[in-house]
Every structure is written in C-alpha cells, then in structure tokens.
C-alpha positions as CSV (number, residue, x, y, z in Angstrom):
1,M,182.9,60.2,143.4
2,S,181.5,58.6,146.5
3,G,177.7,58.5,145.8
4,F,175.4,57.0,143.3
5,L,172.9,59.8,142.9
6,T,172.9,63.6,143.5
7,I,169.5,65.2,143.7
8,G,169.7,68.9,142.8
9,I,166.9,71.2,144.0
10,P,167.0,75.0,143.4
11,T,164.7,77.0,145.6
12,V,163.6,80.6,145.9
13,C,161.1,82.3,148.2
14,R,157.5,82.7,147.1
15,K,155.2,85.3,148.7
16,K,152.1,83.1,148.8
17,Q,153.4,79.7,149.8
18,Q,156.6,77.8,150.3
19,Y,156.9,74.1,149.2
20,I,160.5,73.2,149.8
21,L,159.9,71.4,153.1
22,N,157.1,69.3,151.6
23,T,159.4,68.4,148.8
24,L,162.2,67.4,151.1
25,D,159.8,65.4,153.3
26,S,158.6,63.4,150.2
27,V,162.1,62.8,148.8
28,I,163.7,61.8,152.1
29,S,160.8,59.5,153.1
30,G,161.3,57.6,149.8
31,L,164.9,56.7,150.8
32,S,165.8,53.9,153.3
33,R,168.7,54.4,155.7
34,G,171.0,52.4,153.5
35,Q,169.9,54.3,150.4
36,R,170.7,57.6,152.0
37,Q,174.3,56.5,152.1
38,E,174.3,56.6,148.3
39,V,172.6,59.9,147.8
40,F,173.3,63.6,148.2
41,I,170.6,66.3,148.2
42,V,172.0,69.7,147.1
43,I,169.7,72.6,147.9
44,Y,170.6,75.7,145.8
45,L,169.5,78.8,147.8
46,A,168.9,80.8,144.6
47,D,166.9,83.7,145.9
48,R,168.4,87.2,145.4
49,N,167.4,88.2,148.8
50,E,170.0,87.3,151.5
51,A,167.4,87.3,154.3
52,C,165.2,84.9,152.4
53,R,168.2,82.5,151.7
54,Q,169.2,82.5,155.4
55,N,165.6,81.9,156.5
56,T,165.2,78.9,154.1
57,E,168.5,77.4,155.2
58,M,167.6,77.8,158.9
59,E,164.2,76.1,158.4
60,I,165.9,73.1,156.7
61,R,168.7,72.9,159.3
62,L,166.1,73.0,162.2
63,K,164.0,70.3,160.6
64,Y,166.8,68.0,159.4
65,P,169.9,68.7,161.7
66,N,171.3,65.2,161.4
67,F,171.0,65.1,157.7
68,V,172.7,68.4,157.3
69,R,175.4,67.4,159.8
70,T,176.2,64.2,157.9
71,C,176.2,66.2,154.5
72,F,173.3,64.1,153.2
73,I,171.7,67.5,152.7
74,R,174.1,70.2,151.4
75,F,173.6,73.9,150.7
76,L,174.8,75.8,147.7
77,R,174.7,79.6,147.5
78,P,175.4,82.0,144.6
79,P,178.9,83.3,144.8
80,N,177.9,86.9,144.7
81,V,174.4,87.9,143.7
82,S,175.3,91.3,142.3
83,V,178.1,89.7,140.2
84,F,176.5,86.4,139.3
85,Y,173.4,88.0,137.6
86,P,174.8,91.2,136.1
87,P,172.9,91.0,132.7
88,L,169.6,90.7,134.5
89,I,169.7,93.7,136.9
90,N,169.2,96.7,134.7
91,K,166.6,95.6,132.2
92,P,163.3,97.5,132.1
93,E,160.8,95.5,134.1
94,T,157.6,95.5,131.9
95,D,155.5,92.4,132.4
96,C,157.1,90.8,129.4
97,D,160.6,91.6,130.6
98,K,159.8,90.3,134.1
99,K,159.2,86.9,132.6
100,L,162.4,87.1,130.5
101,I,164.4,88.1,133.5
102,W,162.9,85.3,135.6
103,R,163.6,82.7,132.9
104,S,167.1,83.9,132.3
105,K,167.9,83.8,136.0
106,Q,166.5,80.4,136.3
107,N,168.8,79.2,133.5
108,L,171.8,80.6,135.3
109,D,170.6,78.9,138.5
110,F,170.4,75.6,136.7
111,G,173.8,76.0,135.2
112,F,175.5,76.9,138.5
113,L,173.8,74.0,140.3
114,L,174.8,71.5,137.6
115,I,178.5,72.6,137.6
116,Q,178.7,72.4,141.4
117,S,177.1,69.0,141.6
118,Q,179.1,67.2,138.9
119,N,181.7,65.5,141.1
120,L,179.5,64.1,143.9
121,S,178.1,61.0,142.3
122,S,177.7,58.9,139.2
123,Y,174.2,60.2,138.3
124,Y,172.4,63.5,138.8
125,L,168.6,64.0,139.1
126,Q,167.1,67.5,138.6
127,L,164.1,68.4,140.7
128,E,162.3,71.6,141.7
129,D,161.3,72.8,145.1
130,D,157.6,72.2,144.6
131,V,157.3,68.4,143.8
132,I,156.5,65.2,145.5
133,A,157.9,61.7,144.9
134,V,156.5,58.2,145.1
135,S,157.7,56.2,148.0
136,K,160.1,53.9,146.1
137,F,161.4,56.3,143.5
138,Y,165.0,55.5,144.2
139,G,164.7,51.8,143.6
140,V,162.8,52.4,140.3
141,I,165.6,54.8,139.1
142,K,168.3,52.3,140.0
143,N,166.4,49.4,138.3
144,T,165.8,51.5,135.2
145,I,169.4,52.3,134.9
146,D,170.4,48.7,135.3
147,Q,167.9,47.4,132.8
148,R,168.5,50.1,130.1
149,V,170.3,48.5,127.2
150,T,170.0,51.2,124.5
151,H,172.0,54.4,124.4
152,W,170.7,57.2,126.7
153,V,171.8,60.6,127.7
154,C,168.7,61.8,129.6
155,M,166.0,59.6,131.1
156,E,162.9,61.4,132.3
157,F,160.9,60.5,135.4
158,N,158.5,63.5,135.1
159,E,156.8,64.7,131.9
160,L,157.0,68.4,132.7
161,G,159.7,71.0,132.0
162,F,163.1,70.3,133.6
163,I,161.7,68.2,136.5
164,G,162.8,64.7,137.1
165,K,165.5,64.6,134.4
166,L,168.3,62.1,135.0
167,F,171.8,62.6,133.6
168,R,175.2,61.0,134.1
169,S,177.3,63.3,136.1
170,R,180.1,63.3,133.5
171,D,177.7,65.1,131.1
172,L,176.8,67.9,133.5
173,M,179.5,70.4,132.5
174,S,178.5,70.1,128.8
175,L,174.9,70.5,129.7
176,A,175.5,73.5,132.0
177,T,177.6,75.2,129.3
178,M,174.8,74.9,126.8
179,I,172.2,76.2,129.2
180,V,174.3,79.2,130.2
181,E,175.3,80.0,126.6
182,W,171.6,80.1,125.7
183,Y,170.3,81.6,128.9
184,E,168.8,84.7,127.4
185,H,166.7,83.2,124.7
186,T,166.0,79.5,125.4
187,P,164.5,77.9,128.6
188,A,166.3,74.9,130.0
189,D,163.1,73.0,129.3
190,D,164.1,73.1,125.6
191,T,167.8,73.2,125.9
192,Y,168.2,69.8,127.5
193,I,166.3,68.3,124.6
194,E,168.7,69.8,122.1
195,F,171.5,68.6,124.3
196,Y,170.6,64.9,124.3
197,K,169.9,65.0,120.5
198,R,173.4,66.3,119.9
199,Q,174.6,63.4,122.0
200,K,172.9,61.0,119.7
201,Q,169.9,60.1,121.8
202,K,167.3,60.1,119.1
203,S,164.1,60.6,121.0
204,R,162.7,61.2,124.5
205,I,162.9,58.5,127.1
206,L,160.0,59.1,129.4
207,I,159.7,56.3,132.1
208,Q,156.0,55.7,132.9
209,P,154.4,55.8,135.3
210,T,156.4,58.8,136.3
211,L,157.9,59.2,139.8
212,F,157.5,62.9,140.6
213,Q,154.5,65.2,140.6
214,H,154.4,69.0,140.4
215,I,152.4,70.4,143.4
216,G,153.1,74.1,143.3
217,I,150.3,76.5,142.4
218,H,152.2,79.8,143.0
219,S,155.1,80.0,140.6
220,S,158.5,81.4,141.6
221,L,157.6,84.1,139.0
222,E,155.7,86.6,141.2
223,G,151.9,86.7,140.4
224,R,151.9,83.7,138.1
225,I,149.5,80.8,138.9
226,Q,150.7,77.5,137.5
227,K,148.6,74.4,137.9
228,L,150.5,72.0,135.7
229,K,150.2,68.3,136.5
230,D,152.1,65.4,135.1
231,P,149.4,63.1,133.5
232,Y,151.6,60.0,133.8
233,F,152.2,60.3,137.5
234,E,150.7,57.7,139.8
235,G,150.9,58.3,143.5
236,D,151.3,55.5,146.0
237,T,147.5,55.2,146.5
238,E,146.7,55.6,142.8
239,S,148.7,52.7,141.3
240,R,145.9,50.1,141.6
241,V,142.2,50.2,142.2
242,S,142.7,47.1,144.4
243,A,145.6,46.0,146.6
244,I,144.7,42.3,146.2
245,R,147.3,39.7,145.3
246,N,146.3,38.1,142.0
247,P,146.4,34.3,141.6
248,S,149.6,32.8,140.2
249,A,149.4,32.6,136.4
250,S,151.3,32.4,133.2
251,I,150.8,35.3,130.8
252,T,151.1,35.3,127.0
253,T,150.2,37.9,124.4
254,S,150.2,38.3,120.6
255,M,150.7,42.0,121.0
256,K,154.0,43.6,120.3
257,I,155.8,44.2,123.6
258,D,157.5,47.3,124.9
259,F,160.2,45.6,127.0
260,Q,160.3,48.5,129.4
261,H,156.7,47.6,130.3
262,L,156.2,43.8,130.3
263,P,152.9,41.9,130.4
264,R,153.4,40.9,134.0
265,D,153.7,44.6,135.1
266,C,149.9,45.1,134.9
267,Y,149.2,41.9,136.8
268,E,151.8,41.8,139.6
269,G,153.0,44.3,142.2
270,S,151.5,47.7,143.2
271,R,152.9,49.8,140.3
272,G,153.6,49.5,136.6
273,F,151.7,48.6,133.5
274,F,151.9,46.7,130.2
275,L,152.5,48.8,127.1
276,T,152.6,47.7,123.5
277,S,155.4,48.8,121.2
278,E,153.0,49.0,118.2
279,P,149.3,49.7,117.7
280,V,147.1,46.7,118.4
281,V,145.1,45.0,115.6
282,A,141.9,43.1,115.5
283,G,142.3,39.6,116.9
284,D,145.2,40.5,119.2
285,T,145.0,38.8,122.6
286,F,146.3,39.1,126.1
287,Y,146.0,35.6,127.8
288,V,146.2,34.9,131.5
289,L,146.2,31.1,132.4
290,F,145.8,30.5,136.2
291,L,148.0,27.7,137.6
292,S,145.0,26.4,139.6
293,L,141.2,26.7,139.1
294,Q,139.8,29.9,140.6
295,N,136.4,30.8,142.0
296,V,136.1,34.3,140.8
297,S,133.7,36.9,142.2
298,R,134.9,40.0,140.3
299,I,137.3,41.1,137.6
300,F,138.6,44.6,137.1
301,V,140.6,45.6,134.1
302,Q,141.7,49.1,133.2
303,T,143.4,50.1,130.0
304,G,144.8,53.6,129.4
305,L,145.8,56.1,132.0
306,A,142.2,56.8,133.1
307,L,138.7,56.3,131.8
308,G,138.8,56.9,128.1
309,K,142.3,58.5,128.2
310,G,145.8,57.6,127.1
311,H,146.3,54.4,125.0
312,F,143.0,52.7,126.1
313,L,141.3,49.8,124.3
314,R,138.6,51.3,122.1
315,E,136.8,48.1,121.2
316,G,137.5,44.9,122.9
317,V,136.2,42.1,125.1
318,L,137.1,40.1,128.2
319,E,136.6,36.3,127.9
320,L,136.8,33.7,130.6
321,G,136.2,30.0,131.0
322,G,137.1,26.7,132.6
323,D,139.5,24.0,131.4
324,F,137.6,23.0,128.2
325,E,137.0,26.6,127.0
326,C,140.6,27.6,127.7
327,T,142.0,24.6,125.9
328,K,139.8,25.2,122.8
329,R,139.9,29.0,123.2
330,M,136.2,29.0,122.7
331,F,134.5,31.2,125.2
332,T,130.8,31.8,126.1
333,V,131.3,34.2,129.0
334,I,132.2,37.5,127.4
335,Y,132.2,41.1,128.8
336,Q,132.5,44.3,126.7
337,F,135.0,47.1,127.5
338,N,133.4,50.5,128.1
339,M,135.8,53.4,127.5
340,G,138.7,51.0,128.1
341,V,137.5,49.6,131.4
342,I,135.7,46.4,132.6
343,D,134.5,46.0,136.2
344,A,132.5,42.8,136.1
345,V,130.7,40.9,138.8
346,V,131.4,37.3,137.7
347,N,130.5,34.8,140.5
348,K,131.9,31.9,138.5
349,N,133.6,28.8,139.9
350,N,136.4,26.7,138.3
351,V,137.8,29.5,136.1
352,R,141.0,28.5,134.4
353,C,141.8,31.6,132.3
354,I,140.8,35.0,131.1
355,Q,141.6,36.6,127.8
356,I,141.5,40.2,126.6
357,R,140.7,40.3,122.8
358,V,140.9,43.3,120.5
359,I,137.8,43.6,118.3
360,T,138.8,46.5,116.1
361,S,142.3,47.6,115.0
362,Q,143.4,51.0,116.4
363,N,146.0,53.5,115.5
364,N,147.4,54.1,119.0
365,L,149.4,51.8,121.3
366,L,147.6,49.9,124.1
367,M,148.3,50.3,127.8
368,I,146.9,47.7,130.2
369,K,147.2,49.5,133.5
370,E,145.7,46.9,135.8
371,I,144.2,43.5,135.9
372,S,142.7,42.5,139.3
373,I,141.2,39.1,140.0
374,F,138.9,38.8,143.0
375,S,138.9,35.1,144.1
376,V,136.8,33.5,146.9
C-alpha cells in the first residue's frame, strides 16, 4: 500500500443532471498538493450504457488530464456488464421491481468498488457522485483517526446512507462480501451497520459537524426526486456567524465533556463545537475567563445546530462581569437565552469573564456551537 486514503466514487448517468464534476471539484479543492500524494480517487464508471461510461470518462480526462496521468484519479469499469449483473436483467420491470433492480445493482457496484480498492491505501472513504466536501476535510479525517482511542470499524463523516463512511482497507473484502451476499434484499445503507456491529463496534460513530453534503436532487433511479440533506453538515461559510478572533481565555465547565468535542472547540477556530456527554442539569456552568480585561460591544452565543434545533439550551442565562463579579461569581448583568441563542449588544468595559448557566435540567445533551466576543 502506497497511500493513506482511497476515495471511492461510483457514478452513473442521470437524464436530468450530472453532478460528478461538481463532486470532483469540491473533493480535489480540499486537498493540498502534498495531500494529493497520499490520496487516490477511484471513479467507478458503473452505468450499464457503454456510451455513457465513455462520455463520463472523457469529460473527467479533459478536465483533469494531469491528475489522470499521475493516477491520482483512476477509473474502474465493470468487467462485463452482461455477465456482471445477470440476476438483474430479466426481472419484470414494474415500478416496485425497478427500485429493487436499482438497489440490487447499486449493492453490486459497491461490492466491486470495495474489492478493487482494497490494496491502494491504509484507509477507504466511500462517497457518491453527488456530494460536496468542506475545504479541509482531509485534515479533519486524519486528525480524527489519530485522536481516536476507542475501537472503531467505521467512522462516519456524513449522516446519510452510505456516504462519507470511513473504513480500514483491510476490512473491505469482508464488507464487500456481506454487501454482495445480501445484495437482493438489504441496501448497503443497512448492511454496513450490521457489519460493524459484528466487528464489535457497539454503536454509530458520527463525527460532527459532518464533512460532506448531499447535493443531488435527481436520483440515479430514473424519475426519483431526492432532496435529502445532512442536518449535521456545516459548509465553510456556515461554521461561524462571525469570523472574528476571540480574546485569549481559559475555559472551564462543570458539564460532562464529550472528548471528541472539547470546550475550546466552540470558542476557537472556524469549525467545531462543544458537546456534553450527558444531559445538563440545573446549575451547570460554562465559564470563560479572559486573560486581560475586555471592552465588549456584543456577544453572540448559539447552542444547538440551529435556532431551537439539535441539543440546544432550553432554559439558561449568559452572565458577565469585571474582576470582582468574576472572583465572587456574583453577576448583575444577565441575558436570557431564546431558543438556544443569545445575540446581545453589551457595550461594557473591563469585562473579565462570561458564564453560561443552566437554569433547568434537560433530558438531552447540550451543544454549544459558537461563542463570539466582539471587543473594541
């Protein structure tokens, strides 16, 4: 194995709209020149129509001649369409059977792609031909692998279907075998879950915010409209309301910490969030102590994925003060959260700290997506 990551993308022709070039643009732009030395992109030309396969390949070759020449982009074709899909050809094509045929073929496509990709790199990432990626997806994947201390078989960087699933390459043959054995009755979307459970991974490992978003509207199943979106995805312009650099601070919390999403993740950088590992209770606090006094004009805090959605703070307050108030933890300037969000015009000088305090215990976890401090 000479690479770190293989990205597998099966593609077929759609009558309404093609997405594969958009997908490749997004994935390639997220890789630096050095990172491209560690990655292979395998495009599986999975359409039954030979002219379609040739046309798709030609479009990619014309747009990325150097990447094809250096084998950064590689093409994979079915060995023989009439032989490779024999159980699918002669079934009666009622509407119900069309979906069954489409799903069964898709399973065989996945199986063939996994088998042919198993010896290229240490890890394998499954994508589809109608997704986009955030700009630094590769670094996030590498860091996640490096930091993961518990047993894993599959880590997920997209919430939907079989998109954005990461496996070790050594497991691909076993996974492909299960998908092919079950191809007539179980979609790969479900098979991979049973696979990792049999390999002693107890539960789903979904890395949030996710790195890939489904953009396709016209499904590869002819006539089907599919507008599914990953609710945990944050595009590069969606990560923070503000791109400001927060003042240097120390951060402490009484909340139980999910160590994949640390307290600083909501305060520093352009992506990431803090997530508790257990539901918050009344009196829990998230405390930010500035290393120097700040003249603060505005404070923005968002909990949950969006307004009133996804692990937001149902009842809580934001407190702030100067040296005396912060030392005593006795605050007189207090703002109420509304649907998990505070956007407060403060215009207060010599602020030493802010504190988020939970008023009422809640049954769900708490996500703090963003804290932005506007200093003057």
